[in-house]
N, C-alpha and C positions, 0 to 999 in steps of 0.2 A: 384644775378639775381632777378629781380622783379617777383612776382607771376603772372601767366597768369590766367585770369578768362574767362572761356567759357560760353557764354549765347546762348542757343539754340533757335530754331525757335518757331513759334506760337504753344503753347501747347505741344511742344516736350521736350525732356530732354537730358541727357548726352549721350544717346544711339546714337544720331546723329553724335557724334564726335568719336565714338569708333573705327573707321577705321583709324583715324589719328595716326601717329607715330612721336613724337618729340623726340629730344635727351633726354636721361634719366635724365640729370642734370637740366633740365628746370622744375621748380615747377609749378604746375597748380591746379586749382580747378574748379568745375562746379557750377555756380550760379543756385540755385533752384527757380523756379517760386513760387510766393506767391499769395494768393487770392487777387483780387482787393477789395478795401473797398466797392465799388459799381460799377455798370456797367458804371457810368459816371465819375469815378475817373480819373482826368487828369494824363497823363503819367508822368508829372513832379512831382506830388505828390507820385505816385507809386514808382518811382526810389528813392525817399527820404527814403522810407521804405526798398527798396531792397538793398540799399547800405550798410546796416549793415553786409551783408555777405562778403563785400570786406574789408579786414583788411590791405592790403598793401597800404601805403600812396601814392605810385606811381605805380598803377597796369598796367598790359598790358591787355586791354579789347579786346576780340575776340567775335563778335556777328554774329550769323547766321540768315539770313532772318529777321523776326521781331525782333530777338535778336540783330540785328545790329542797329535797331532804338533805342532799349532800351540802348544799349551800348553807342550810341551817346548822349542820354540824361544823362546817368551816367557820361560821359566825361565832361559834362557842369558843374557838381557839384563836381567832383573829380579832381585830378591832375594826369591823366594817363601818363605813360611813352610812351605808344603807344595805338592807337585805330585802330583795324583791323575789317572790316566788310566783310562778305562773303555772296554772293548771296542776297544782301540786297539793301538798298537805301542810297545813299550818300546825296541825296536831295529829298524833297517831290515832286519836279517837275518831277521826274522820275517815279512817280506812274502812271500806265496806265490809260487811260481815262475811260475804262469800270469799273475800281474800283471806280473812282470818281463818276460815275453815280450810282453805288451801294450805295455809301455813301450818295449821295443826296436824294435817295429814302428811306434810313434807313432800307433797307431790312435785314441787318445783325441783326437787333433787333427783327424782327418778324418771319423770316423763321424758321419753326420747326427744332429742332436739328436733328431729325430722317431723315428729308428731306435732310439736308446738308450732313449727314453721308451716305445717300443712293448713293452719288456720288463716294463712295469708288472704284467701278470698273474702273472709269475713272482716279482716282488719280495717278496710276503708269505712265500713259502717260503724264499727266499734270506736275507732279513733276519730271519725269525722273527717275523712279525706274525700273531698268531693270533686276535685279537678284532676284531669289526667296527670298533671305535673305532681300534685300531692300524692296521688295513688302510686305513681312510679317511685317517688322518694321513699314512701312508707314501705313499699315492697323491698327496695334495695336495703334499707336499714334492717328489716326483719331477717332477710336472707344473709346479710353480712355479719350479723351479730356473733360474737365469740361465745361459745357454749359455756366456758368457765365463768366469764363475766356475767352472762345472763343468769346462771344459777346463783352466783354470789349476790348480785344486785336484787334479785327477787327475794332471796332469803333475808337480806338486810332490810328491805322494805317491809316485809311481813313481821320482822322482829323489832322494828323501830319503836322506841318509846319516847314520846314527847307529849306529856299530859296537857301542857298549855302552850299557846303560841309563843315563839321567841319574841322578847321585848322589841317593839318597833317594827316587826316584820310587816311588809306590805304584800297583800295577796291579790293577784289578778286571776279571775276564774270565769269560765263560761257557764252559763246557767243550764246548758243542755249537755254537759260533759257526761258521757257514759262510762268512761274509764275511772274517773274519780268524781263522782257526782257532787254538784255544787252544794255547799253548806254555808249558811250565813254566820260569819265570825267577825269580830272587830277588825277593822282595817281591810276588809274584803272589798275589792272593786269588781263588780260583776260586769260581764260582757253578755249582753242580751242575746239569747239563742246561740251563744258560742259553744263549740264542742271542744274536745281535748286539743285539737291542733289549731287553737286560736292564733298562734304565732304565724300560721300560714294563711288561714281564711279570713281572719279579722286583723291582719297585719297592720293596716293603716290605723285602726283604732288603738291597738296595743302599742304601736310606735308612738302615737300622740300621748298616751298615758305615761309610758316610760320616760319620754322626753321631759314631761312636766314633773314627774316624780324625781328624776335624777338631778334636775336643775334647781329643785326646791330646797330650802334649808333642811339639813339632816338632823336626825336625833343624835344624841351624844354617843360616840363610840363606846362599846362595852369595855369596862375596866378589866 
């Protein structure tokens, strides 16, 4: 069985996946974020450095939120057995218009970090964190995030260009996601009433879907 590589969301880490339960025989690793070379480093160059963590020649890539964007870019330079994105974007066309406006104004470059972190009280509603444990984890991640990484990742998300879904990508998305609203695309598996943090609040359902997807026959690796 090929190794599963989990790539978490913007500034988050392995803790976002801790509620998932896959069959014990499935090998997996968590990809660790590395510091961008600069705030303007293209995501294509970033993943060239990140790929050193992926040792399996035909990995199974599972990306959450911004991690799905990174997983897609990794899939372009690797030969993945499967690419699965969760609460993410299959195409840049799905990025909401208000994010595009933010990108055109370059506000992500100039807004003070403390001001962005001051939105913590609204974060549980926006991301869909409903339990004390999920709220605590979300707060920790927001307050721990590195400022340079935050500005870089926001810039790369806003500038990302992917006109059509990557061939064979499998997309799991909650129908009530406020961060990246649900859109119907080929190969989308919808989680009814799921919000952005479906890996926490619908972990049992997501785990069952992932287990089935990972053990099913794969599409041919990219040449």
